[in-house]
ROLOSE-46459 format. One record per residue (C-alpha): x, y, z; residue in three letters. Coordinates in Angstrom, 1 decimal, m for minus. Example, Ala and Ser with C-alpha at 12.3 -4.5 7.8 and 13.67 -1.06 7.14 Angstrom:
<marlos>
px  py  pz  rest
12.3  m4.5  7.8  ALA
13.7  m1.1  7.1  SER
</marlos>
This chain:
<marlos>
px  py  pz  rest
56.0  m3.3  33.5  MET
55.0  m1.9  30.1  VAL
51.9  0.2  30.1  SER
49.8  m0.7  27.0  ASP
46.1  m0.4  26.0  ILE
45.3  m3.7  27.5  ALA
46.6  m2.6  30.8  VAL
44.9  0.8  30.7  ALA
41.6  m0.5  29.4  ASP
40.0  m0.5  32.9  ALA
40.2  3.3  33.1  VAL
39.3  4.2  29.5  LEU
36.1  6.1  28.9  LYS
33.7  5.1  26.1  VAL
32.2  7.8  23.8  GLY
28.6  7.0  22.7  TYR
26.9  8.5  19.7  GLU
23.2  8.8  19.1  ASP
21.1  6.1  17.3  ILE
21.6  6.2  13.6  HIS
18.5  4.9  11.7  ASP
19.1  2.2  9.1  GLN
15.5  1.9  8.0  LEU
13.5  3.3  5.1  GLU
10.4  5.3  5.7  TYR
9.4  6.8  2.3  SER
5.7  7.2  1.7  ILE
5.6  8.9  m1.7  GLU
2.3  7.6  m2.9  ALA
0.6  8.4  0.4  LEU
2.0  12.0  0.3  LYS
0.9  12.5  m3.3  LEU
m2.7  11.2  m2.8  ILE
m3.1  12.7  0.7  ASP
m2.1  16.1  m0.7  ARG
m4.1  15.9  m4.0  GLY
m7.2  13.9  m3.2  SER
m10.5  15.0  m1.7  LYS
m10.8  14.3  2.1  HIS
m14.1  13.2  3.5  LEU
m14.1  13.6  7.2  SER
m17.4  12.9  9.1  ASP
m18.8  10.5  11.7  THR
m20.3  8.0  9.2  ASN
m18.8  4.5  8.8  VAL
m19.9  4.5  5.1  LYS
m19.6  6.9  2.1  VAL
m22.3  6.7  m0.6  GLU
m22.4  8.7  m3.8  PHE
m24.2  8.5  m7.2  ALA
m22.1  7.8  m10.2  ALA
m23.6  8.9  m13.5  ARG
m23.2  6.0  m16.0  MET
m25.2  7.1  m19.0  GLY
m26.8  10.0  m20.8  ARG
m30.5  10.2  m21.9  SER
m31.1  8.6  m25.2  GLN
m34.4  10.2  m25.8  GLY
m33.1  12.2  m28.7  ILE
m33.3  11.9  m32.5  GLY
m33.9  13.7  m35.8  ALA
m37.3  13.6  m37.5  ARG
m39.1  14.9  m40.6  ASN
m42.2  17.0  m40.5  GLU
m45.2  15.3  m38.7  PHE
m43.2  12.2  m37.8  GLU
m43.4  10.5  m34.4  VAL
m41.1  12.3  m31.9  LEU
m38.3  10.4  m30.0  PRO
m39.4  8.3  m27.0  THR
m38.4  10.0  m23.7  ALA
m35.3  8.7  m22.2  GLY
m33.4  9.2  m18.9  ASN
m29.9  9.4  m17.5  ALA
m28.4  6.3  m15.9  LYS
m27.0  6.3  m12.4  ASP
m25.5  3.8  m10.0  ALA
m25.0  4.1  m6.2  ARG
m21.5  3.6  m4.9  ALA
m20.6  2.8  m1.3  GLU
m17.4  2.4  0.6  MET
m16.9  1.4  4.3  PHE
m14.2  2.5  6.6  LEU
m11.3  0.2  7.5  LYS
m9.5  0.5  10.9  THR
m5.7  0.4  11.2  GLN
m4.2  m0.3  14.7  TYR
m0.8  m0.1  16.4  GLY
0.1  m1.1  19.9  ARG
3.0  m0.2  22.2  VAL
3.7  m1.9  25.5  GLN
6.4  m1.3  28.2  GLY
7.1  m2.4  31.7  THR
7.3  0.1  34.6  HIS
11.1  m0.4  34.7  HIS
11.5  0.8  31.1  VAL
9.3  3.9  31.7  PHE
11.4  4.7  34.8  ALA
14.9  3.9  33.6  GLN
15.2  4.0  29.9  VAL
14.4  7.6  29.3  LYS
17.1  10.0  30.5  GLU
20.0  11.0  28.2  LYS
22.5  10.0  30.8  THR
21.1  6.5  31.1  ALA
20.1  5.6  27.5  SER
20.5  6.6  23.8  PHE
16.8  7.5  23.6  VAL
13.6  7.8  25.6  ASP
12.6  4.3  24.7  TRP
8.8  4.5  25.0  MET
8.6  7.9  23.3  GLN
10.6  6.4  20.4  ARG
8.3  3.3  20.3  GLU
5.2  5.6  20.0  MET
6.8  7.6  17.1  SER
8.0  4.4  15.4  ASP
4.6  2.6  15.4  VAL
3.0  5.6  13.7  ILE
5.8  5.7  11.1  GLU
5.3  2.0  10.5  SER
1.6  2.4  10.1  LEU
1.9  5.2  7.6  ASN
4.5  3.1  5.7  ARG
2.1  0.2  5.7  ASP
m0.8  2.3  4.4  ILE
1.5  3.5  1.6  ASN
1.9  m0.1  0.6  ARG
m1.9  m0.6  0.9  GLN
m2.4  2.1  m1.7  ILE
m1.2  m0.4  m4.3  TYR
m3.2  m3.3  m2.9  GLY
m6.6  m4.6  m3.7  ASP
m8.2  m4.6  m0.2  GLY
m7.6  m8.3  0.4  THR
m4.3  m7.7  2.3  GLY
m2.3  m10.0  m0.1  THR
1.4  m9.5  0.3  LEU
2.5  m12.3  m2.0  ALA
1.1  m15.4  m3.7  VAL
2.6  m18.9  m3.5  LEU
4.1  m19.7  m6.9  ALA
4.6  m23.4  m6.0  SER
3.0  m25.8  m3.5  PRO
4.5  m26.2  0.0  ALA
4.2  m29.6  1.8  SER
5.3  m29.7  5.4  ALA
7.8  m27.0  4.5  ALA
9.7  m24.3  6.3  THR
10.1  m22.2  3.2  THR
7.7  m21.0  0.5  VAL
8.3  m19.8  m3.0  VAL
6.2  m16.7  m3.9  VAL
5.4  m14.7  m7.0  ASP
7.2  m11.6  m5.6  SER
9.0  m10.6  m2.3  VAL
8.5  m7.0  m3.1  HIS
6.2  m6.3  m0.1  TRP
7.8  m8.7  2.3  LEU
10.6  m7.9  4.8  GLU
12.5  m9.7  7.5  GLU
10.7  m10.0  10.9  ASP
7.3  m9.3  9.3  MET
4.6  m11.5  11.0  LEU
2.5  m13.3  8.4  VAL
m0.1  m15.9  7.9  ASP
m0.4  m18.3  5.0  VAL
m4.0  m18.6  3.8  LEU
m4.8  m21.6  1.7  THR
m6.0  m21.1  m1.9  ALA
m9.1  m23.3  m1.7  ALA
m10.5  m21.4  1.3  THR
m10.0  m17.8  0.2  LEU
m13.7  m17.4  m0.6  ALA
m14.7  m18.4  3.0  ASN
m15.4  m15.6  5.6  PRO
m12.3  m16.9  7.5  THR
m9.8  m18.7  5.2  PRO
m7.9  m21.6  6.7  THR
m4.2  m21.2  7.6  SER
m1.6  m23.5  6.0  GLY
0.7  m23.2  9.0  ILE
0.0  m26.6  10.5  THR
1.6  m25.8  13.9  THR
m1.2  m23.3  14.6  GLY
1.1  m20.3  15.0  THR
1.5  m17.2  13.0  ILE
4.9  m17.1  11.2  ALA
7.8  m14.7  11.3  ARG
9.8  m14.1  8.2  ILE
13.4  m15.2  9.1  ASP
15.1  m14.5  5.8  SER
14.3  m13.6  2.1  ILE
16.2  m14.7  m1.0  ASP
15.1  m12.1  m3.6  ALA
16.9  m13.9  m6.4  SER
14.6  m17.0  m6.1  THR
11.6  m15.4  m4.3  ASN
12.1  m17.8  m1.5  THR
10.9  m16.9  2.0  VAL
12.1  m18.8  5.1  SER
9.6  m18.8  8.0  LEU
10.0  m19.5  11.7  VAL
7.6  m19.6  14.7  ASP
7.3  m17.0  17.5  ALA
10.3  m18.5  19.3  ALA
12.4  m18.8  16.2  GLY
11.8  m22.5  15.9  GLY
10.7  m24.7  13.1  THR
7.2  m24.6  11.8  LEU
5.4  m26.6  9.1  SER
3.6  m25.1  6.1  ILE
1.3  m27.0  3.8  THR
m0.4  m24.9  1.1  ALA
m1.2  m25.1  m2.6  ALA
m0.1  m22.8  m5.3  THR
m2.2  m19.7  m5.2  GLY
m2.3  m19.5  m1.4  SER
m1.5  m16.0  m0.1  VAL
0.6  m14.4  2.5  LEU
m1.0  m11.7  4.6  VAL
0.1  m9.6  7.6  ARG
m0.5  m11.6  10.8  GLY
m0.2  m11.5  14.6  ASP
1.1  m13.8  17.4  TRP
m2.1  m13.6  19.4  ASN
m3.1  m17.3  19.0  LEU
m6.3  m16.9  21.0  ASN
m7.7  m14.3  18.6  ALA
m5.8  m15.5  15.5  ARG
m6.3  m12.3  13.5  GLN
m4.8  m11.2  10.3  ASN
m5.2  m8.4  7.6  ASN
m7.3  m10.5  5.2  TRP
m9.9  m8.2  3.6  LYS
m9.3  m5.5  6.2  ARG
m7.1  m3.1  4.2  GLU
m7.6  0.0  2.1  TRP
m9.2  m0.6  m1.3  GLU
m6.2  0.7  m3.2  GLY
m5.1  1.1  m6.8  LEU
m4.9  m2.7  m7.2  GLY
m8.7  m2.8  m7.0  LEU
m9.5  0.7  m8.4  ILE
m7.5  0.2  m11.6  VAL
m8.9  m3.3  m12.2  ASP
m11.9  m4.8  m13.9  GLY
m13.8  m6.1  m11.0  GLY
m16.5  m4.9  m8.7  VAL
m15.6  m1.6  m6.9  LEU
m17.6  0.3  m4.3  HIS
m20.5  m2.1  m4.9  GLY
m20.8  m1.3  m8.6  ILE
m20.2  m4.1  m11.1  ASP
m18.7  m3.0  m14.5  PRO
m20.5  m6.0  m16.1  ALA
m23.7  m4.0  m15.5  THR
m22.2  m0.5  m15.9  PHE
m19.3  m0.8  m18.5  PRO
m18.3  2.9  m17.9  LYS
m17.2  1.8  m14.4  TRP
m14.0  0.3  m15.9  LEU
m10.6  1.9  m15.7  PRO
m9.6  4.0  m18.7  ALA
m6.8  1.7  m19.9  TYR
m4.9  m1.4  m18.9  GLN
m2.0  m3.0  m20.8  GLU
m0.2  m6.0  m19.3  GLY
2.5  m7.0  m21.8  THR
4.6  m3.9  m22.4  ILE
8.1  m5.3  m22.3  GLY
10.5  m2.6  m23.4  THR
8.8  0.8  m22.7  LEU
8.2  3.1  m25.6  GLN
7.0  6.7  m25.4  GLU
3.8  5.7  m27.2  LEU
2.8  3.4  m24.3  ASP
2.1  6.1  m21.7  PRO
0.7  8.2  m24.5  THR
m2.0  5.6  m25.1  LYS
m2.9  5.6  m21.4  LEU
m3.2  9.4  m21.3  VAL
m5.2  9.4  m24.5  THR
m7.6  6.7  m23.3  ALA
m8.5  8.7  m20.2  ALA
m9.0  11.8  m22.2  ASN
m11.3  10.0  m24.7  LYS
m13.5  8.9  m21.8  LYS
m13.7  12.5  m20.4  GLY
m11.1  12.1  m17.8  GLY
m7.5  13.3  m17.3  LYS
m4.3  11.7  m16.1  ILE
m2.8  14.2  m13.6  THR
0.1  12.0  m12.2  ASP
2.1  8.9  m12.9  PHE
3.1  6.6  m10.0  LEU
5.9  4.1  m10.7  THR
9.1  2.5  m9.7  THR
12.7  3.8  m10.2  PRO
13.3  1.0  m12.8  GLY
10.3  2.1  m14.9  VAL
11.4  5.7  m14.7  THR
14.9  4.7  m15.9  TYR
13.3  2.7  m18.7  ALA
11.4  5.8  m19.8  TYR
14.5  7.9  m19.7  TRP
16.4  5.2  m21.7  SER
13.6  5.3  m24.3  ALA
14.1  9.0  m24.8  LEU
17.9  9.1  m24.8  GLN
19.1  10.7  m28.0  GLY
15.6  11.7  m29.1  LEU
14.9  14.9  m27.1  ARG
16.0  16.9  m24.1  ARG
14.0  17.1  m20.8  PHE
12.5  20.4  m20.1  GLN
10.9  21.9  m17.0  GLY
9.6  19.5  m14.3  GLY
7.9  20.0  m11.0  ASP
10.1  21.8  m8.5  GLY
11.1  20.0  m5.4  LEU
12.8  21.2  m2.1  THR
16.4  22.0  m2.7  GLY
16.1  22.9  m6.3  GLY
15.6  19.4  m7.7  ALA
12.9  18.7  m10.3  THR
10.5  15.8  m10.5  LYS
10.6  14.1  m13.9  PRO
7.6  14.7  m16.2  THR
6.0  13.0  m19.2  PHE
5.1  15.4  m22.0  ASP
1.9  14.1  m23.5  SER
m0.3  15.6  m26.2  ILE
m2.7  16.7  m23.4  TYR
m0.1  18.3  m21.2  GLY
2.8  17.4  m18.9  SER
2.3  14.6  m16.4  VAL
4.5  14.6  m13.3  PRO
6.1  11.2  m12.4  ILE
6.3  10.2  m8.7  THR
8.8  7.5  m7.9  ILE
7.8  5.1  m5.1  ASP
9.6  2.0  m4.1  HIS
6.4  0.4  m3.0  PHE
4.9  0.5  m6.5  CYS
4.8  m3.1  m7.9  PRO
7.8  m3.8  m10.2  PRO
7.2  m3.2  m13.9  GLY
4.1  m1.1  m13.2  THR
3.2  2.5  m14.1  LEU
m0.1  3.8  m12.7  TYR
m1.8  6.8  m14.4  GLY
m4.1  8.5  m11.9  ILE
m6.2  11.6  m11.5  ASN
m5.6  12.4  m7.9  LYS
m8.5  14.9  m7.8  GLY
m10.9  12.0  m8.5  GLU
m9.5  10.0  m5.6  LEU
m10.7  10.5  m2.1  TYR
m9.7  9.5  1.4  ILE
m12.5  8.9  3.9  HIS
m11.2  9.2  7.4  GLU
m12.5  10.0  10.9  LEU
m9.5  12.2  11.9  GLY
m5.8  11.5  12.0  ASP
m4.0  8.9  14.1  TRP
m5.4  8.9  17.6  LYS
m4.2  7.3  20.9  TRP
m7.1  5.7  22.7  GLU
m7.6  7.6  26.0  ASP
m11.2  7.0  27.0  ARG
m10.1  6.1  30.6  THR
m8.2  9.3  31.1  GLY
m4.8  8.1  30.0  SER
m3.5  6.5  26.8  ILE
m1.7  4.0  29.0  TRP
m3.7  1.0  30.3  ALA
m2.6  m1.5  32.9  TRP
m1.5  m4.9  31.6  VAL
m3.5  m7.2  33.9  GLN
m1.6  m8.5  36.9  GLU
1.7  m7.0  35.5  ARG
3.5  m3.8  36.4  HIS
3.4  m2.8  32.8  ALA
1.3  m0.6  30.5  PHE
0.0  m0.8  27.0  ILE
m1.2  1.9  24.5  ALA
m3.3  1.7  21.3  THR
m3.2  4.0  18.4  VAL
m5.7  3.8  15.6  TYR
m7.3  5.5  12.5  LYS
m10.5  4.7  10.7  MET
m10.1  5.4  7.0  SER
m10.3  4.1  3.5  ASN
m9.4  5.1  m0.1  MET
m11.8  5.3  m3.0  GLY
m12.5  7.0  m6.3  THR
m15.4  9.1  m7.6  PHE
m14.5  8.3  m11.2  ARG
m12.9  5.0  m12.2  ARG
m12.4  5.6  m15.9  ASN
m9.9  8.4  m15.4  THR
m7.2  6.0  m14.0  HIS
m5.2  3.4  m15.8  GLY
m2.0  1.3  m15.7  LYS
0.8  m0.3  m17.7  LEU
2.3  m3.6  m16.4  THR
4.9  m6.0  m17.6  GLY
7.4  m3.2  m18.2  ILE
11.0  m4.3  m18.4  THR
12.8  m2.2  m15.7  GLU
16.2  m0.6  m16.4  VAL
19.1  0.1  m14.1  GLY
17.8  m1.7  m11.0  VAL
19.5  m4.7  m9.6  GLY
</marlos>
């Protein structure tokens, strides 16, 4: 009989490699702001500060023996910001703890990996929240859905497969608890995404069909499968740049009452990026007494900037990075501005920020709840354990008119 591989298969050994990660964990905005902003760490659930909004106008020039100027006073407003709490949970059975941990039995200590992964996922989600407006909106329906299994949204930029979401109907967004447009009563899971058409296919917890009825303007937010609690992220996220660099109420101060509480510059119809566009942003901040210290943008906008400068001048200098690479910079009339590239930044957008005027209010770093003497709590009537990690924090700014943004930029070199 001929000995071949099929015959010898029963005695062949298998060589196993380690786990090779296929996921992306960049958190460039979080690293930039965490490193450069002020950190307020105390036991208070709210931060308050006074924002100077106007100078005394009790001044004037007079001739001899004329009535002197009427006394004036400076103008101030009180700002306030509350903490938001981010949570992550990990659960495992006794059997996983006991068996899936040794190198000889598994690729990885499963529960240890789960604990590390949930914190990485939380940091990545906060990086996304830096660009949000505090509402938790991930995408907005661009067309109505009627008993549908798919929705068409304005952008799939912040969506990913397997993400748990809820669809909150447009007409109820002003309510304390908006109504869900998922008529089966379950939170949905994103099954697939067609980025070319901004179409998102949703399934229920078991992978089955669900039904979505929602009008244009309804929003997708991060959700959960706990139907008893039916919680989601609506108005529970960081008050990020989407709110800070906007014209609405921020930290309880309305710019309709205090016009100086407006961003330095906003332009929404840029198209092809010219060198003059970021120059206007930097100049506007300087005119209002502020300074742009950093640009935050996408790879495609950075390529658009480089494309605009090709043949005009050479790049010089740049911030040094590990390994000898340099961070691209924009040379303005008020000095060089480093450009940080972040894939989470909304497409076609360039933020100009002063990171020294931003702050992160937090009650410590990520913490595993251990008030019972262990981070692992029994799952009722099950031989299983669950752990909860959390952090109370939020993002804000002391000075709004030193930040700005350009939107509607035509990106270059990104498919």
